[in-house]
N, C-alpha and C positions, 0 to 999 in steps of 0.2 A: 694776598694772604694765603699759607701752603693749604690746600684741600685735605680734608682727613680721610683716611681709608675708614671702611665701615667694620665694625668689629666682626672678627668672623665668627660664625655660628658655634654654638656647642654641638659636638656629634649626638646623634639620637643613638638609641639603642645601648643606651650606658653601661647595661650590664654586661654586654657584649664586649665593650670596650675595655671594660674592667678585667674581664678574664683575658683578654688578650695583653693587657699589660702585666698582668700577674705571672704570665708565660715568659715574657720577654719585655720587660720593662724600657730599656735604653731603645731597643729596637722600635718598639712601639712609638716613642717619642719621636725618634728619627723619621718615622713613616709620616706621621702627623705634621712634622715640620716641613716636610718636603712640600707641602701644597701652599704654605704662607708664612710670612713671619709679620706680626704673632699669630699664633695658632692656639685654638681652644680646647681643652681637655674636660671631660666632665665623667665622673665616676658615682656610682650610687652612694647616698648619704653623705656626701661632700659638696660645698658649693663649685659651681664650675671654675676653671681656672684659664686666665689667657697667658700664654708662655711665649718667651722668646727664647731663640738660641744661636744670637748672633753677638758681635763682641759690640755692636753699637747699641744693641737692647741691653745687654750686661751693663754698659756705660750708664746708659739712663736709668738703669734700675739702681745701680749702687750709688749713684749720686744725687737720688732723689731724695728731697727733704726726709730727715729722721722722723720728724713729727707727723709724716702722712704714713708712716709702713709700720705696720704691727702684725706679730705671727696671727695666721689663720687659726679662725675656729668653726667648728671643731677641727681639732689637729689631729692627724692620725696617729701620732706617737704620744698624745695625753696620757692614755691611761699607763705608759711606761714612765714616763717623767714627771709628770704630776704639774699642776698648774703654777706652783711656786718656782720651777725649774727656770734657769737662766736662759734656755731654750726658748721658753713660751711667754716669759716676763717682757713687759715694755714700758716707755715712758720712764720715769725718773726712777723707779724701782730698777728697771733692767740697766741705766746708767750707772748707779750706785752698786750693782751687784758683780757687774762687770769691772768697774775701775777696782774694786776689792780684789776680785781674783785674778786679773790680768798679771800681775807683777809676779805671782807664783807659778804662772805657766809661761812664762817667757824669760829671755837672758840668762842671766847667772844660776837662778833656780832650776832651770831646765839642764844647763849644762853640767851643775852639780850633781843631776842623776845618771850621769853617762857611766858611773861603776855600776850602780844600781841596775840600771838596764842591762849591761853585759852579764852580770851576776844572775840575773833572774832569766836570762838565755841560757846560760850554763848550768843552773839550777833545772831547767825544764828537761836537758839533753840528761842530764845525771840521775834524775828520780822521776820524770814524767810528772803529770798532773791530773787528777780528775779522768774524764773519758779518754784522753790524748794518748794513753798506753805507754808501753815500753819504747825506748831509744837505743836499744840494743842492736848490734850488728845483725843486719839480716830483718830486723823487725819491719812490718809494714806501719808507716805513721800517716794519719789523718792532719794535713797540714793546718786546716782551719781549728780543728781542737788544739793542736800543739801551741798555735798562735795565739789562743784564746788565752792559755794557760799563762804564756810570758806577759802577754801584754796586761792581765790582770793584776798580774804580782808587781808589775810597774806602776799603775794607776793606784794601786792601793799604798803603795812607797810614797807617792806623793800626796794622797790623801790623810794617811796617818803616821807618816814618818818611816823612813827606810831601815830604821832599829829594829823594828817590830814586824814579823812575817804574819800576815793576815790572811794568807792567801788558804790556808786549812779550812778556817770558818767559813770563806766567802765563796769558794770555788762551787760546791753543789748548788748553793742558794742562787748565785747568778746563773749557773748552767740551767737550771731548771726553770728560771725567771725568763730567760731568753726563748728556751723551747716551748714555754708555754704560750708566747704571744705569736701567734700563728699569722701565716700571711691572711687567712680570710679575716682574723680579727682586725688586721692592719687596715685592710682597705674595704671593709664592709661592716660600718658601725652597728648596722642593724643586729649583728650577731653577738653585740656586747650586751648582753642579758643573761639572765638566768633561765635555766630550765629544770625547775624541780629540785635545784641544788646540785643538778651534775651537768656536764658540758665543758666546752672549751673555756667559756668566760669564767666559771667556777674555778676550774684550774687555774687560769690565770691570775685571779684574786687571790688564790690561796698561795701562789708561787710569790707573788707581789708581797704578801703578808709575812710570809717567812723571810725574805731578803729583809723587809723593813725590821724585823725583829732583830736579825745581828745588826743592822747599821745602827738602831736604838739602841741598844746595848753599848755599845761603841760610844754614842753620845752621851749616855749617863755615865759611863766610865771616865772620859773625860772632864765632865762637869764635874765630879767629885775630885778628882786628880790634879785638876787645873793645866795650865799649857802644856804641849809637848816641846816637839821640835821646830815649832814656827810653821807647820805645815798647813796643808788647805781647811782641815778641820779646825785648826787654832782660828784661822782667819774668819772662818764663818762664825764660830762662836763669839768672836769680838766684835762682829758687825753691829754698828748700831745706825739707825737712819735718823732723818732730819728731826723726826718727833721724837727721839729717844729710844725708840722701840727696837726689841732683838729680835731676832729668828726664833720662832716657836719651834718645838721639836718636831712638828710635822714640815715644817718649810725647811728645817736642816735636812732632814731625812730624805726630802724630795730631790733637792739641793746634791747630797751625796749621792743618791741613787744616778741621778744623771752623770755626775763626774765618772762615777765607776762604771757604769752600763757603755755610756757614749764614749768614754775615755780609753775603752779597751777593745769593744766590738769593731768600731772603725777601722782602728790600726791593724787588727788582726786580720781582717777581711783583704786589706791591701797588700800586706805581708805575704798571705796567700797566693795571691794574684802575683807578685813577684816572682816567688819561687817557681811558680808554673810556667812563666814566661823564659825565666833564665833557663831552665832544663829543658824548654823546646829548642833553644838555641845554643848549643854546645860551643860554637865560638864566641858569643856575646859571654857566655860563664867564664870561659877560658881567659878572656879580656878582663872580666872584672875581677877573676882569682888572682889575676898577674898583679892588677893595680893594688890589691888588699895586701899582697906581700911585700909591698914596699913602704907600708905604714906603721910596722910593729904593732905592739900588742895594746896601746893607749887609746881607748875606745872614742876619745874627742877627735885623736887625730884619723881615725878610720871615718868619723862621720863627716869630716871634710874633704874627702876623695871625691874628685869630679864625674867620673864615671857612676860610682855608686848611686852619687845624688842625682844623675840623669836617668838612671835605672828608676830609683824611686819617683821621680818625677814623672816619667813616661808610665808608670804603672797607674799613678793617680791620674793622669790626662785619660788613658783609656778605661780605667773602673774606678770614678769618682766613687767614693763610698757612699755618699749622701748625694744622690743624682739630680736633685732638684731644690730651688731655692725658691720659697714661697713666702709673699708679703700680701697682706690685706691692707687696702687704703682708707685711710680714716678721713680723707677728702678727696674731692675729684682731682684728676691729673689727667695730662695729654701724655701719652707714652706710646712710642711707636706709631706716631701718626694717629693714633685713636684716642677720643675722648672717652676715658674710663671714670665710672661714678664710684663716689664713696661707697664702701662694702665690698667691692669686687677685689678678687684676689688674683694678684698677677706674680709672675715668677719666671726664673730661669731654667732651663733645661741643660744642665751641665754637660750632659755627655753629646748632645747636640752640638753645643758651642764646641765642645771638645773635637768634634769631627767635621768642622767646616774645613774642607780642602784647599781655600784660599789662604787659611793660615797655617793648616797641617797636612801637606802632601802626602798621599798615601795614607789616610788618615787610621783605617783599620790595622796598619802594621805597628807591630812594636819595634820602635828604633827610637832608643835612648839617645843617641847621636844628636838628635836634632834640638835637643837641650844642651849640649857641647857647642852647637852653632850659633846659637842667637838666644836673646831674652825675650821672655814674653810678656805682654802687659797684664796687670791683674783684670782686665776686661776680657782677654784672649783665653787665659788659662785660671781657672777659678774653681780649683777643686775643694776648698774651704769655703765657698761663697765669696761673700765680699761686700764693702760698705761697713758700716756700723755696727753690723751683726756679725762679720765674718768670725767663723769658729774659733772660739777662744784657746782650744786646744790644739790649734795647727802647729804651731811652733813644737809644742812637744812630741805631738803625732809624727812629723817630718824626721825629727832628731831620734826618736825611738826607732822609727822603722830603718832608718840607715844603720845604726849600731846593732840592732836585732838581726838585719840580715846580713851583716859583716860577720858577726858572731857565727851565726850558723855556717855560712860557708866557708870559715877558715877553721872550723871544728869538726865539722861530719862532712861525708859525702853521700849524697842523695841521688836515687834515680826514680824518675817520675813514671808512674805505672805506664807500661806499653800504650793502652788505648789512649791515654790523654798525650802522650808525646806523640803520637802519630793521627790521632782523630781530630775532629772539628772541635773548636774552642766551645768550651760551656758558655751557655748563656748565662748572663745576669739578672737576677730575680731579686723583687723586694723580699726583706726579711728583716725583721726587727726594726732597729733604728736605722739600718743601713741596708745595701744590698750585698748580694753574696752569690757565688757560682751556683748553677741550679743542681750541681751533683758534688759529691766529694771529691777532692784534690789529693791524691794519695802518693806517697813517695815509700821506696825502701832504702832503708840506710846501708849503704856499700861499705863503709869505712868509720 
């Protein structure tokens, strides 16, 4: 019988560990992983987590019985998405909701959005949106703000149908909502309480209520007018569970809030990093520009280009937008040679997995050609998680990322700010539902 390894101890001084993780989340996890696998992490207000950062560990996690795995509670993002969200639901409810939404976020339905994605990108270049500012020649552009404007337009088209432009109504509400859920609120639940009607928690609650009012107005309108174009809202309104019940307005609102916020914020962050890396390496940018010139104007043809795909994959490897996968056990499990009890939370540190030098030579180097040379297993490369809870929007996110990046590179010429082009790479820090660069990534439009 194989001897069991003792479970690693949760670090003391959890407040200090929380501060370190807030300053450089992926770097913190890599340092913890250097001592053991699995390794333990504990932050104030959350139960301790036993992490793996290896392909074998990912395989064990993703292949564990689905009935044994549930989203952890309390969950850092629950105030943003709500308890009814697909991200946090479990059991039969999760299976039903996922089976309903999956066809709308895969295959032909995603490919049908190719023109919508390209048009959203061109509209942003022509008009700008929200805080992204102008795209006139000579203007400075905040890449993350601009990327959010584009990806918000795309997810709104998927939710409400491409024939209706909902961006003007949603832009300010979504921006305020994301800005209000600050890193302290994310990592320290103790701060999620009122202070005489003021403070960061009250600001977040007010911003969430504003966004919900916009969403509920659209739900009420669709209930009155009947089905639209077979979009995601139609699917949710038609949902019936085994007992015949339908989603309440509150549940609908939480599902739509999840789709709108998670469905654009993560892709926007990845797009920002892709633009950053490409403009740090002129030779690679020239190669990609030459490849794009061979494909013509059809966005679907652009999305199929191999080097473009490799650039997007390498960006997701170095900067997974959601860098951890968490599961709480509903029963005991032997995992990574350790007997883990029911109620314990286990997880995958995706950035650690993507930095394993035995799989990824020179792991800190941005080298898209590695994806042209070989294919990686879903246990070696997992930017969208894995198993029965793999991100349902992964297909849309990857397709959108390719088309937006291709459209930008073939339409405008950008120059990265000199301090970013020559300086150290920005750190990755927790922000909202995802992670993001710790400082703005800005470009100047040259043509």
